A tleap script that builds the chain and sets N, CA, C and O, in Angstrom:
source leaprc.protein.ff14SB
mol = sequence {
  NMET CYS ASP CYS GLN ASN VAL THR VAL THR
  GLY SER HIE VAL HIE THR THR ARG MET GLY
  THR PHE VAL PHE VAL PRO ASP VAL LEU HIE
  ASP GLY HIE ALA VAL TYR ILE ASN ASP HIE
  HIE GLU TYR LEU TYR PHE TYR ALA PRO ILE
  TRP LEU VAL GLY ASN ASP TYR THR LYS ASN
  MET ALA GLY VAL ARG SER ILE GLY ASN GLY
  VAL CYS CPRO
}
set mol.1.N position { 81.286 93.034 122.629 }
set mol.1.CA position { 81.566 92.541 121.310 }
set mol.1.C position { 80.915 93.493 120.286 }
set mol.1.O position { 79.888 94.113 120.562 }
set mol.2.N position { 81.525 93.589 119.130 }
set mol.2.CA position { 81.058 94.471 118.073 }
set mol.2.C position { 79.837 93.862 117.372 }
set mol.2.O position { 79.770 92.652 117.155 }
set mol.3.N position { 78.864 94.735 117.021 }
set mol.3.CA position { 77.677 94.293 116.306 }
set mol.3.C position { 77.772 94.423 114.806 }
set mol.3.O position { 76.762 94.268 114.118 }
set mol.4.N position { 78.954 94.704 114.268 }
set mol.4.CA position { 79.102 94.940 112.827 }
set mol.4.C position { 78.911 93.644 112.055 }
set mol.4.O position { 79.455 92.601 112.417 }
set mol.5.N position { 78.122 93.728 110.978 }
set mol.5.CA position { 77.968 92.603 110.063 }
set mol.5.C position { 78.916 92.706 108.900 }
set mol.5.O position { 79.326 91.695 108.330 }
set mol.6.N position { 79.273 93.942 108.540 }
set mol.6.CA position { 80.205 94.206 107.435 }
set mol.6.C position { 81.183 95.296 107.865 }
set mol.6.O position { 80.815 96.213 108.599 }
set mol.7.N position { 82.406 95.195 107.415 }
set mol.7.CA position { 83.428 96.193 107.685 }
set mol.7.C position { 84.184 96.494 106.393 }
set mol.7.O position { 84.593 95.566 105.695 }
set mol.8.N position { 84.372 97.723 106.073 }
set mol.8.CA position { 85.116 98.084 104.856 }
set mol.8.C position { 86.514 98.579 105.261 }
set mol.8.O position { 86.665 99.458 106.109 }
set mol.9.N position { 87.509 97.990 104.633 }
set mol.9.CA position { 88.904 98.346 104.898 }
set mol.9.C position { 89.449 99.016 103.639 }
set mol.9.O position { 89.328 98.473 102.541 }
set mol.10.N position { 90.046 100.191 103.799 }
set mol.10.CA position { 90.616 100.948 102.680 }
set mol.10.C position { 91.976 101.488 103.078 }
set mol.10.O position { 92.383 101.434 104.239 }
set mol.11.N position { 92.675 102.018 102.057 }
set mol.11.CA position { 93.894 102.784 102.383 }
set mol.11.C position { 95.173 102.226 101.779 }
set mol.11.O position { 96.188 102.923 101.800 }
set mol.12.N position { 95.184 101.018 101.246 }
set mol.12.CA position { 96.448 100.506 100.706 }
set mol.12.C position { 96.290 100.210 99.227 }
set mol.12.O position { 95.324 99.577 98.802 }
set mol.13.N position { 97.269 100.685 98.442 }
set mol.13.CA position { 97.311 100.361 97.013 }
set mol.13.C position { 98.249 99.190 96.780 }
set mol.13.O position { 98.367 98.703 95.656 }
set mol.14.N position { 98.904 98.745 97.810 }
set mol.14.CA position { 99.850 97.618 97.708 }
set mol.14.C position { 99.158 96.319 98.081 }
set mol.14.O position { 99.318 95.314 97.387 }
set mol.15.N position { 98.404 96.322 99.148 }
set mol.15.CA position { 97.717 95.126 99.656 }
set mol.15.C position { 96.268 95.107 99.176 }
set mol.15.O position { 95.357 95.102 100.004 }
set mol.16.N position { 96.032 95.098 97.892 }
set mol.16.CA position { 94.687 95.251 97.349 }
set mol.16.C position { 93.793 94.068 97.719 }
set mol.16.O position { 92.589 94.253 97.892 }
set mol.17.N position { 94.343 92.861 97.846 }
set mol.17.CA position { 93.519 91.700 98.186 }
set mol.17.C position { 93.126 91.732 99.658 }
set mol.17.O position { 92.259 90.969 100.085 }
set mol.18.N position { 93.742 92.588 100.420 }
set mol.18.CA position { 93.446 92.724 101.853 }
set mol.18.C position { 92.570 93.919 102.142 }
set mol.18.O position { 92.376 94.292 103.299 }
set mol.19.N position { 92.040 94.522 101.089 }
set mol.19.CA position { 91.143 95.660 101.222 }
set mol.19.C position { 89.744 95.210 100.862 }
set mol.19.O position { 89.542 94.058 100.477 }
set mol.20.N position { 88.777 96.101 100.983 }
set mol.20.CA position { 87.416 95.827 100.507 }
set mol.20.C position { 86.458 95.595 101.683 }
set mol.20.O position { 86.743 95.945 102.829 }
set mol.21.N position { 85.335 95.004 101.355 }
set mol.21.CA position { 84.305 94.716 102.343 }
set mol.21.C position { 84.506 93.327 102.922 }
set mol.21.O position { 84.654 92.350 102.189 }
set mol.22.N position { 84.509 93.251 104.230 }
set mol.22.CA position { 84.643 92.015 104.971 }
set mol.22.C position { 83.299 91.723 105.622 }
set mol.22.O position { 82.677 92.622 106.187 }
set mol.23.N position { 82.846 90.475 105.549 }
set mol.23.CA position { 81.579 90.086 106.136 }
set mol.23.C position { 81.802 89.180 107.345 }
set mol.23.O position { 82.749 88.395 107.382 }
set mol.24.N position { 80.948 89.298 108.292 }
set mol.24.CA position { 80.979 88.524 109.534 }
set mol.24.C position { 80.958 87.030 109.235 }
set mol.24.O position { 80.164 86.581 108.407 }
set mol.25.N position { 81.817 86.250 109.895 }
set mol.25.CA position { 81.829 84.786 109.781 }
set mol.25.C position { 81.104 84.242 111.008 }
set mol.25.O position { 81.613 84.336 112.125 }
set mol.26.N position { 79.896 83.665 110.800 }
set mol.26.CA position { 79.126 83.151 111.930 }
set mol.26.C position { 79.882 82.060 112.703 }
set mol.26.O position { 80.590 81.240 112.118 }
set mol.27.N position { 79.717 82.074 114.006 }
set mol.27.CA position { 80.226 81.016 114.891 }
set mol.27.C position { 81.741 80.949 114.921 }
set mol.27.O position { 82.291 79.925 115.328 }
set mol.28.N position { 82.440 82.001 114.505 }
set mol.28.CA position { 83.901 82.012 114.576 }
set mol.28.C position { 84.348 83.247 115.361 }
set mol.28.O position { 83.992 84.376 115.026 }
set mol.29.N position { 85.133 83.007 116.407 }
set mol.29.CA position { 85.713 84.069 117.213 }
set mol.29.C position { 87.202 83.884 117.298 }
set mol.29.O position { 87.708 82.767 117.187 }
set mol.30.N position { 87.907 84.981 117.495 }
set mol.30.CA position { 89.330 84.906 117.824 }
set mol.30.C position { 89.609 85.964 118.883 }
set mol.30.O position { 89.271 87.135 118.709 }
set mol.31.N position { 90.221 85.548 119.965 }
set mol.31.CA position { 90.464 86.417 121.116 }
set mol.31.C position { 89.198 87.114 121.585 }
set mol.31.O position { 89.223 88.264 122.025 }
set mol.32.N position { 88.076 86.380 121.480 }
set mol.32.CA position { 86.800 86.896 121.959 }
set mol.32.C position { 86.132 87.887 121.045 }
set mol.32.O position { 85.151 88.511 121.449 }
set mol.33.N position { 86.614 88.063 119.832 }
set mol.33.CA position { 86.063 89.021 118.885 }
set mol.33.C position { 85.632 88.322 117.604 }
set mol.33.O position { 86.120 87.239 117.279 }
set mol.34.N position { 84.727 88.942 116.892 }
set mol.34.CA position { 84.245 88.413 115.599 }
set mol.34.C position { 85.374 88.329 114.583 }
set mol.34.O position { 86.343 89.086 114.635 }
set mol.35.N position { 85.223 87.394 113.663 }
set mol.35.CA position { 86.133 87.274 112.530 }
set mol.35.C position { 85.355 87.585 111.273 }
set mol.35.O position { 84.189 87.212 111.150 }
set mol.36.N position { 86.011 88.285 110.313 }
set mol.36.CA position { 85.375 88.689 109.065 }
set mol.36.C position { 86.215 88.175 107.904 }
set mol.36.O position { 87.419 87.969 108.052 }
set mol.37.N position { 85.589 87.969 106.758 }
set mol.37.CA position { 86.276 87.488 105.546 }
set mol.37.C position { 85.867 88.334 104.338 }
set mol.37.O position { 84.728 88.790 104.249 }
set mol.38.N position { 86.803 88.538 103.415 }
set mol.38.CA position { 86.480 89.289 102.189 }
set mol.38.C position { 86.425 88.344 100.984 }
set mol.38.O position { 86.588 87.134 101.138 }
set mol.39.N position { 86.194 88.892 99.788 }
set mol.39.CA position { 86.061 88.075 98.574 }
set mol.39.C position { 87.365 87.397 98.176 }
set mol.39.O position { 87.334 86.476 97.360 }
set mol.40.N position { 88.493 87.806 98.708 }
set mol.40.CA position { 89.782 87.222 98.409 }
set mol.40.C position { 90.218 86.180 99.457 }
set mol.40.O position { 91.362 85.725 99.468 }
set mol.41.N position { 89.283 85.825 100.321 }
set mol.41.CA position { 89.544 84.863 101.408 }
set mol.41.C position { 90.629 85.351 102.378 }
set mol.41.O position { 91.389 84.552 102.924 }
set mol.42.N position { 90.685 86.627 102.575 }
set mol.42.CA position { 91.520 87.225 103.596 }
set mol.42.C position { 90.672 87.525 104.801 }
set mol.42.O position { 89.511 87.906 104.645 }
set mol.43.N position { 91.191 87.373 105.982 }
set mol.43.CA position { 90.440 87.556 107.212 }
set mol.43.C position { 90.803 88.855 107.922 }
set mol.43.O position { 91.959 89.280 107.930 }
set mol.44.N position { 89.815 89.453 108.498 }
set mol.44.CA position { 89.972 90.584 109.412 }
set mol.44.C position { 89.673 90.054 110.786 }
set mol.44.O position { 88.571 89.565 111.038 }
set mol.45.N position { 90.636 90.142 111.684 }
set mol.45.CA position { 90.465 89.504 112.997 }
set mol.45.C position { 91.258 90.228 114.083 }
set mol.45.O position { 92.211 90.953 113.798 }
set mol.46.N position { 90.856 90.021 115.300 }
set mol.46.CA position { 91.505 90.646 116.460 }
set mol.46.C position { 92.556 89.671 116.990 }
set mol.46.O position { 92.255 88.519 117.303 }
set mol.47.N position { 93.779 90.153 117.083 }
set mol.47.CA position { 94.866 89.381 117.723 }
set mol.47.C position { 95.472 90.354 118.717 }
set mol.47.O position { 96.297 91.198 118.368 }
set mol.48.N position { 95.051 90.217 119.940 }
set mol.48.CA position { 95.322 91.215 120.991 }
set mol.48.C position { 96.764 91.745 120.913 }
set mol.48.O position { 97.720 90.971 120.873 }
set mol.49.N position { 96.896 93.036 120.893 }
set mol.49.CA position { 95.914 94.071 121.115 }
set mol.49.C position { 95.462 94.827 119.859 }
set mol.49.O position { 94.932 95.932 119.971 }
set mol.50.N position { 95.664 94.245 118.654 }
set mol.50.CA position { 95.318 94.964 117.424 }
set mol.50.C position { 94.467 94.118 116.481 }
set mol.50.O position { 94.333 92.908 116.664 }
set mol.51.N position { 93.901 94.763 115.482 }
set mol.51.CA position { 93.167 94.094 114.384 }
set mol.51.C position { 94.161 93.862 113.247 }
set mol.51.O position { 94.993 94.713 112.932 }
set mol.52.N position { 94.040 92.653 112.632 }
set mol.52.CA position { 94.911 92.257 111.542 }
set mol.52.C position { 94.098 91.823 110.314 }
set mol.52.O position { 92.937 91.436 110.442 }
set mol.53.N position { 94.702 91.888 109.145 }
set mol.53.CA position { 94.130 91.312 107.920 }
set mol.53.C position { 95.168 90.358 107.386 }
set mol.53.O position { 96.293 90.765 107.095 }
set mol.54.N position { 94.807 89.078 107.248 }
set mol.54.CA position { 95.718 88.058 106.737 }
set mol.54.C position { 94.965 86.831 106.336 }
set mol.54.O position { 93.740 86.779 106.453 }
set mol.55.N position { 95.686 85.829 105.858 }
set mol.55.CA position { 95.022 84.651 105.329 }
set mol.55.C position { 94.790 83.522 106.358 }
set mol.55.O position { 94.246 82.473 106.012 }
set mol.56.N position { 95.199 83.737 107.605 }
set mol.56.CA position { 94.982 82.762 108.682 }
set mol.56.C position { 94.706 83.494 109.978 }
set mol.56.O position { 95.609 84.089 110.567 }
set mol.57.N position { 93.452 83.451 110.427 }
set mol.57.CA position { 93.067 84.244 111.609 }
set mol.57.C position { 93.587 83.636 112.901 }
set mol.57.O position { 93.353 84.199 113.971 }
set mol.58.N position { 94.283 82.512 112.840 }
set mol.58.CA position { 94.838 81.932 114.072 }
set mol.58.C position { 96.294 82.364 114.304 }
set mol.58.O position { 96.893 82.007 115.319 }
set mol.59.N position { 96.861 83.134 113.359 }
set mol.59.CA position { 98.242 83.545 113.452 }
set mol.59.C position { 98.358 85.073 113.586 }
set mol.59.O position { 97.499 85.824 113.123 }
set mol.60.N position { 99.436 85.498 114.226 }
set mol.60.CA position { 99.630 86.942 114.382 }
set mol.60.C position { 100.454 87.538 113.260 }
set mol.60.O position { 100.910 88.675 113.380 }
set mol.61.N position { 100.658 86.823 112.193 }
set mol.61.CA position { 101.378 87.350 111.042 }
set mol.61.C position { 100.357 87.729 109.978 }
set mol.61.O position { 99.562 86.901 109.534 }
set mol.62.N position { 100.395 88.979 109.582 }
set mol.62.CA position { 99.423 89.480 108.613 }
set mol.62.C position { 100.056 90.615 107.817 }
set mol.62.O position { 101.046 91.213 108.238 }
set mol.63.N position { 99.469 90.900 106.663 }
set mol.63.CA position { 99.998 91.939 105.820 }
set mol.63.C position { 99.519 93.345 106.189 }
set mol.63.O position { 100.158 94.334 105.830 }
set mol.64.N position { 98.398 93.433 106.903 }
set mol.64.CA position { 97.833 94.711 107.276 }
set mol.64.C position { 97.470 94.659 108.759 }
set mol.64.O position { 96.974 93.647 109.253 }
set mol.65.N position { 97.720 95.744 109.449 }
set mol.65.CA position { 97.366 95.814 110.870 }
set mol.65.C position { 96.792 97.170 111.193 }
set mol.65.O position { 97.070 98.164 110.521 }
set mol.66.N position { 95.979 97.192 112.245 }
set mol.66.CA position { 95.384 98.464 112.644 }
set mol.66.C position { 96.376 99.344 113.378 }
set mol.66.O position { 97.406 98.876 113.862 }
set mol.67.N position { 96.051 100.624 113.454 }
set mol.67.CA position { 96.885 101.512 114.238 }
set mol.67.C position { 96.282 101.769 115.602 }
set mol.67.O position { 96.911 102.402 116.450 }
set mol.68.N position { 95.079 101.291 115.822 }
set mol.68.CA position { 94.411 101.381 117.119 }
set mol.68.C position { 94.054 100.016 117.642 }
set mol.68.O position { 94.299 99.004 116.985 }
set mol.69.N position { 93.483 99.986 118.807 }
set mol.69.CA position { 93.128 98.694 119.393 }
set mol.69.C position { 91.708 98.697 119.930 }
set mol.69.O position { 91.468 98.274 121.062 }
set mol.70.N position { 90.767 99.171 119.127 }
set mol.70.CA position { 89.390 99.264 119.569 }
set mol.70.C position { 88.679 97.930 119.622 }
set mol.70.O position { 89.147 96.934 119.070 }
set mol.71.N position { 87.553 97.926 120.288 }
set mol.71.CA position { 86.714 96.720 120.383 }
set mol.71.C position { 86.220 96.312 119.028 }
set mol.71.O position { 86.168 95.121 118.718 }
set mol.72.N position { 85.852 97.282 118.205 }
set mol.72.CA position { 85.415 97.013 116.812 }
set mol.72.C position { 86.537 97.428 115.874 }
set mol.72.O position { 87.322 98.328 116.169 }
set mol.73.N position { 86.589 96.743 114.731 }
set mol.73.CA position { 87.625 97.085 113.753 }
set mol.73.C position { 87.412 98.443 113.133 }
set mol.73.O position { 88.203 98.869 112.292 }
savepdb mol mol.pdb
quit
């Protein structure tokens, strides 16, 4: 499992609410990985086999997705 307490997501000028610094949400896991939240209440979460950013970490529908499938976002 990843030891990151904060993760910064950058790169989109379209999905601005899904960018920024995400902080670790204690006691919440999805697919065995940590879940993170930003100031816009968007979640960064693992939905095998990729990382997603969206408003519901229990669903595989999100506005932003990773291009890799690492253990840490």
